[in-house]
N, C-alpha and C positions, 0 to 999 in steps of 0.2 A: 687174186680178186681177194680181196677183205669181205667178209660179212657185214651186211647193213647193221646186223645187232647181233648182242652175243648170244651165242647158243642159251636158249631159256627151258630152265627144268619145268617139267607140265606134271602134274599131280591129278590122280584120276581119286574122288570121292565118290561115295555113297549120294550124300545129299548136304554135307558139309564144306561145301569148296567157300562159301562167302564167309562162314564162321571162322574156319581155319586162316584164309588170309586174314581176316582183322585180326585174329589171336595173333600169329604169325609176326604181324607189322608191330603188336603191344611189345616183343619179344625182343625184337633188335632195333638199334640203331639204323639212322636214315633208312626208314622204311616208310613205305605206304600201298594205299590200293588206288590202283590207277583206272581201273575200271572195271563195270558188272554188265556182263551182257548177258541176257536170258536169250538162248537160242532153243526154237520152237518147232513138236514135232518132229522130233528125231524118233530113231528106235528106243533110246531110254524115255522118250517124251519130252516136257520142257526142261531144259539145264541152263543152271546156271555157271557164266566161264568169269572166271574172276583173273584179273592181270594185277600184278602187283610187286612191289621191289621189295628186296630183303636186305640190308646192309650192305646198299646200292648192288646186289645181284637178281636181276628180273626171274620174275617167276610168273609160271601160269596155273590155275587149277580150273576144276570141271567137276560139278557134280552130274553125274551120268547113270548112278545106280549101283550095284554091289556087285559089279562085275569083275575087276580085279581088286586085289589086295595088296599092302604095302609087306614088304618084307626087308631084311639088312640088308639084302643084296644091292641096293641103292642107297646109299644116305649122304647126309651132308656133313664135311669136316666143316664146323667153326673156329678159325684162329684167332684166337686171343696174343695178342702180338704186346708185349711190356714196352716194346721200342717204338710202337707207336700209339700206346695210350698208357698212362701211369696206373690209371686203377686198372689193369686189363685182368688180374687174380681175381679182383673182389666182383669185377664183371662177369667173369666167367661163373662162378658159385650163383650167380643170382640167376643167370640166366640157366643152370642146371636146373635148379630148385625151381620155376616155374615150367621148363617142357617136362621135369619128369613129373609133375605134379598130373595123377590119373594116368602115367603109361605106365613105362616097365624098365628098370635097369639091364643093360645085356653085360657092360663093363664097368664095374665100380668107379666113381672119381675119385682117384686115389693118384700115387707117384710109381711111374710106369720107369722102365731102363731110357724109351724116348722122349719123356716129359716129366715134368714135376707136378703138372696135373692134368688128367685126362680122365672121358669116363664117352661112355657109347650110352645109348637108351633111345627106346620107340617111346614117341611123344601120346596125348591123349587119342589122336585118331591114326596111330603105326606106324607113323612116318619115324624115321631111324635118324639120329643126329649124332655124331662124333665131335665132342669139345674139348679141346687141345689148347693150352699153354704154350703157345709160340716160342722158339728158342727166337729171343733179341738179336743175336749174332748168325742167325741162319739168312738165309734169301727169304727175301719176302715174298708173300703170296696174298691172294685174295682174301678177306674176310669170310667168305663161301665157299666152298670148292666140292661139287660133285665127285662120289667117290662109287666105285664099280667094284664090286667081292664077285669073284669069279670062284665058283662051285660048282660041285655035280663035274656034269659032264664036260662043262668048261673050264674046271681047275688045269692051271698050268698054262693057259693061255692069256694071262694079263700082258704078260710082255709083248706076246705077239699082235694083242688088241689093240696094244701102245700106239705101235710102229703101222699099223693098220689107216686106225684112225690118223694120227698125222701126216699119213700118205692121202687121205681123202680132204682133208681142210688144208687150205692154204696157208702161210703164214705163222705153222705149228712148230713145236718148238718140246723136244726132249727135257728132262728136268730130272730129281731125284730118282735115284732104283737101289733098292735093296734088297736083296738075296735071303731066300734062307739061310742058313748054316748046317751043316749035318746037326743031326741030332734033334730033331724038331719034328719027328713023326707026330703025328700020319702028314705033315708038310716034308713036300721031298725039299731035299737043298740044291739050291741056284734057282727056284720058281722063285716067285715075288712076293716078297713080305710085305715091300712097300714099294711104290713109283707113282710118279706125277708128273704131267704133261701137259702141256696148252694148245688147244685147237682155236686158231685162229688167235679171239681174245679171251677166250675162255679156258682156265685151270680144270683139271678134271685129276683124280686119284685112281688108281686100281692097283687091287693087291690079289693073288690066289688064295685060299682055305682048301685043305681038303679035308676038312673034317666034317659029319656028316652032317649037314644044314638043316637040308629036307626043304630047301626054299632056291631060287634061282631067279632071274631075270626074269618080268612080266610087263605088262602095259602097265602099273599104275604109276611107273613113274617112265617118262618117255624125255627126249629132249627135242624140243621144237629149232629147225634152221629156218633161219629168214632167209628167202631170195628174192633176187630184185626182179627177176623173169622165167622164161620158161626154161631155157638155156641150162640157169643155176639147178633150176628145178632136175631138168632129166639128169645132169652130171651127177647130183647127191643120187639121186634116185637108182640110176645106175651102178654107182657102188655101195650103197649101204643095204637095199631091198637084196633080202637074200632067202623070205620065206613068203612067195606069194600066195598063199593063202592069210596072211596076215595084210596084207596089203587092204587099205581100207582110209578113205577119206584123208589120205595122204600121208596116212602111218604107216608104217614099214618096219622091218625086224632084220637086223644084221644078223650076221653068220655065228654070232657068240652070242644070239637072242636077246640083245638091248634093243629096245625100242624108239625111233624117231619119229619124229613127223616134219615131213619137207614141204614148206611153205611157204607163198609168196607174201611179200610185204603189204600188196594191194589188199589181199584178202582182212587181215589185221586192221588196215585203214578201214576197208568197208564195214567189218564186223564191229568195229569203236566207232562207225559215223552218228553214232544219236539215232538215226533213221529206224525204228523196226521194221518198216515194209524191206526196206533195201536189205538186213539182216534175217527177215525170212525168205527173201528171194533168193539171197546167195547162199541160205544154209541146205534151201533145196536142192540147190542148184550142184553142191559139192558132195551131197551126202550118197549119190551113186556112182563117185568118183572114184579111183583106186588111186592113182596118182594124180595130182591137180593140176587142171588147166587153167591158166592163166587168162585167156582169152573168154573162155567159157562162164570164169568168176567176174571179169569186166564185163561182159555180157548182163549177166545178171543182175550185177550192180548198178546199173543202166535203165533195168527195165526190158532190155531188149529180148 
C-alpha cells in the first residue's frame, strides 16, 4: 500500500518557522508556502506551524521553543543536474551564496572525486545542506534528498538501517551503495561511505562516519508519515517506535535514534481547515496522546 503523500521532513525551530519557510521558498524554484497555522496552549505556548514545498519536496516546520537544535546528522542533498537544467552549475553557485550567508561552511564548495562541484554548509538557522553538481549520465534523483549521517553509537549501522526502513515502507527500493575502502581510518573498511534508497515515493541517503562529531540524531528534524487510517498508524508505530519515553503527540523514535511522526491525513485536513476553533479542539485532543487515535481526533474536529 502506497502512502497518500510523500514522507515529509519536519523542522523544529525556536521562533523562526514562518521566517525560515519564506526564506527557503525564495531560494529554491518550484517552491511555495502552503499554509501557516497557529496552534495554541501547547507546552511550548502558541506555536506557528508552516507547511511548504521546496523544489517539489513537501516540508513542515514548527516554532516550538529552543528545545532541539539542528546538527549535520540530518542534512538535505540538493542535486543540480545538468541533464535537466542547462544552467545547473550557475544555479548551484547562486544557491550556495544565498544559503551560506550568515551560516557556516562544513566542506568548502570545490571539486571532489565524486563531483566536479560540491559543498556542505549549515545555513543561518543551523540546518545543513549538501549542494552537488550531479553526473548527467547517472541515474536521476529528486532535486532534494534527506540524508542521514550515522555517527557515534550508531556508526556502522547505515546499511542495516536502510534495509530496515525498506522493510517498513511498501514500494521501497535500494539504490547506490558505496563502501569505505581500506586506509580511510577512522572509518572502517566496508562501512557505508554513501548509500541511497527509496521509501515509498521518497528518496533518502545514508552514510556512516566514525569521526568524533559530538552530535547525533535528535527531534530537530523528524519525518512525518501520512496515514490513511488507524490500521496504518498502528502498523508504522509498531515498527518504528523503539524508545517509549520519546512517544508523544504522534512522535516516536526508532532503534537508530531517528525521529518520526506517524499521523493521519485527517489531522492535516483539520489543522489546515481555517477554523481556529477546530484547530484548538483538535490540538487539545492530541496533546495528551502518544500514538494518535484517529477516532478521537475526528470527534474533536466535530466538536463532540
